N, C-alpha and C positions, 0 to 999 in steps of 0.2 A: 021656339026658344028651347035651347037644350038645358036640361037640368042635370046637375051632378050631385052624386051622393057624398063627394068629399067635403068635409067640413073645413073651413078656414081656421086659422089659429085664433085661439081665444086669448086675448091679451090678459085677461084677469087671471087665468090659470097659470100662464107663463110667469107673470109677475109674482105670483104666490110661490111658484116653484123656485124661481131665482132668489127670491127673498129668503126663502127657507134655507137654501144652501149657503147664502151669504151670512145669514145669522148664525148658522152652525159654525162656520169658519171663525167668525168673530168670537164666539163663545169659547171655542177651543183655544184661540190665541190668548183670550183673557184668562182662561184657566191656567194655560202654560205660564203666562206672566205672573199670575198670582202664586203659582207653585214655585217659580224660580227664586223669589226672595226667601221662601222657607228653606229651600235647599242650600242657598248661599249662607243663610244664617246658621244652619246646622253644620255646614263645613267649617265656617269661621269659629263656631263654638268648639267644634272638635279640635281645631288647630290651637285655639287658646288653651284648651284643657291639656293638650300634649306639651305645649310650652310651659304651662304652669307646673306640670309634673317634673320637669327637668330642674336640676339644682342650679341655682343662680350663682354666677361667678361675678361677684362684685368686690372691688377693691375696698370699699367702705365696710362691707360685711366681713371680708377676710381680715382686715385690720381689727375689727371689733372682736372676731372670734379669737385671734391671736392674743389680743389684750386680755380677754376673759380667761384664756388658757394660762397666760402668764400669772395672772392674779390668783387663780385658783390652784396653781401648782404649789404643793407644800414645800417650804424651805428646807434644804438639806442641812442638817446639823453635823458639823465636823468637830469631833472631840479632840482637843489638844492633848498631845502626848506630853507627859511630864518630862522635863529635861533631866537627863542623867547627870548626877554630880560626879565630878572627877576627883577622887581622893588620890593620895600619893601612890598607893599600890596599883590601882587601875591605870593611872597615868603612865606608869613605867612598864606595864605588862600587857595592856589591852592593845590588839592590832589596830583598833579604831581610835587610838589615842591621838590627840592633836600633835604630840611630839613626833609621830610617825611621818608627818609631812612638813615638819618645821625644820628650820635651819638651826640645828643644835649647836653648831660652832659659834654662830652669832649670839645665841642665847647665853652660852657659857662665858663669852667674852664681855658681856655686859656687867659692869660693877655691881648692879643690883643683885645678880645671881650669887655673888660671893658675900655681899653684905647682909643678905637675908638669912644667912646661916649663923648659928650660935658658935661660941668658941670651941665647944667639944666637936661639933661637926666639922669645923674648919681644920682642927688638928687631925681629925681622922682622915680627911682628904689629903692633907699634906703628907701624912705618913704613907700613903699609897704610891707616891712618886718614887721611881727606882733610884733617882739621884737628885742632886741639888742643882742641876743645870737649869731647870725651869722654876726655881724657887727663889723668892725674894724675902729677905729678912729685914724688917723695919727696925727703926731705932729703939722701939720699946721691946724688941725681942720676938715679936709675933712674926710668923711666916705666912706667906700667901703665894699662890701661883703667879708666875710672870706671864701674863696673858699676851704681852707683846711678842715674846719669843715663841709662845705656843701657837699663835696665829700664823707664824712662819714655819711651823714644824709640820712636815708631811705626815708623820705618824699620827699626830693629833687630828689632822684633817681627815685621814682615812678612818680612824677609830670613830669619829663623830658620824661619818656617813655610814659606816658599818652598823653602828648601833641603831640608827633610825631604820635602816633596811631590815635588820633582824626583828625589830619591833613590829614593822609592817607585816612581816612574814609570820608573825606569831611565835617567834623563837624565844621570847621572854615570858611566855605563858608558863605558869607553874607546872601544869601537867606535862607540857612539852619538855620542860627542863628535867623533870623527874624521869621521863622516858629516855632522854638523851644521856643522863648520868648512869642509868641502868645499863644502857648499851655500851657505854664507855667501860664500865666495870667488867662486862662480859667479854669485851675485846681484850682487856688486859689479861683476863683468865685464859685466853686462847680459844674461845668458842667460835671465832670467825676465821681462824687460820686457814682451814681447808677452803672456805668460801673465797677468801682473798687470794689464795694461791691459784684456784681455778679461774678466777676472774683475771688475774694477771696473765696467766698462760693463754687465755682466750683473747684478751685484748691485744697482747703483743705477739701472739702466735709463736711463742717459745716454750720450751719445756724446762722447768726449773729442776735442778739436780736435787736428789734426795738429801734432806738435812743430815741424816745419820751418816751417809757416805761422805758428805762434805766435812763433818766433824772428824771422822776417822782419818780422812786424807790429811787434814790439817794437823792432827796429832802425829801422824807418821812423819810429816815434813819437819815438824818441830823436833822430834826425837832424832831424826837424821842429822839435822843441823847441830844439835847438841853433841852428838857422837863425833861428828867431824871436828868440832871445836875442842874435844877432849874434856868436856865438862862432866863431873861425876853425876850431875843431875840427869845426864842423858842415858844412864844405865837403865835397862829394862828390869822388870821384876825378876826375871830369870837370872840376869847378871848380878843383881843384888843378892840373890840367894846363893850363888856360887861364891861370891865374896864372903858371905857370912860363914859358909862351911870352912873356907880356908882359914879364916881368922879364928874359928872356934876350935 
């Protein structure tokens, strides 16, 4: 009988080895399973923290904030400006006067405009008319403007429109009127003759003759006509001197 030194498998040891490997695998799987919830919970918590840090956009919250803002906003106080009173002088001179944009012709044609004046004011206005064409004399001797004829008069229509336009342009302002009258007096004195002469020549592209030459030429023509007519007034100073010597 042959004997062999090889030993056969030992069931007990194999079972222990297999069991040990299987137990280790189960332990690792269990550890992984236990660790997974912790990881998921941490990730979920981190995600919730991120979402919580973001500003919430809610219609309810937006309306509430807007409502709170509206309530907390201080009310703006607007001070009312006192209305300027229109006296007679300002009403007739200020460019912002209501008369500047009113229909002055219709206002004057209203009977109230004439009846609101006293007798002295009515007489003063009647005296300003150049003639009696637009004046009516009542049975009691009082006179008043004939508004029916004035409403059909082109001059009256033009003057009413010109007054409101000048009032709007500030030409009834006392300061403006003072400057205008001062310029008028200077023009009468001849301060603007050279300016007007140069302006005329520039605008019309013509050369005006010298005033002294024109006057001299006109005098010569007058003397020549008088001499031709045989008038003694046409004699020159030299001729008058010779006549005096002969008579002396």
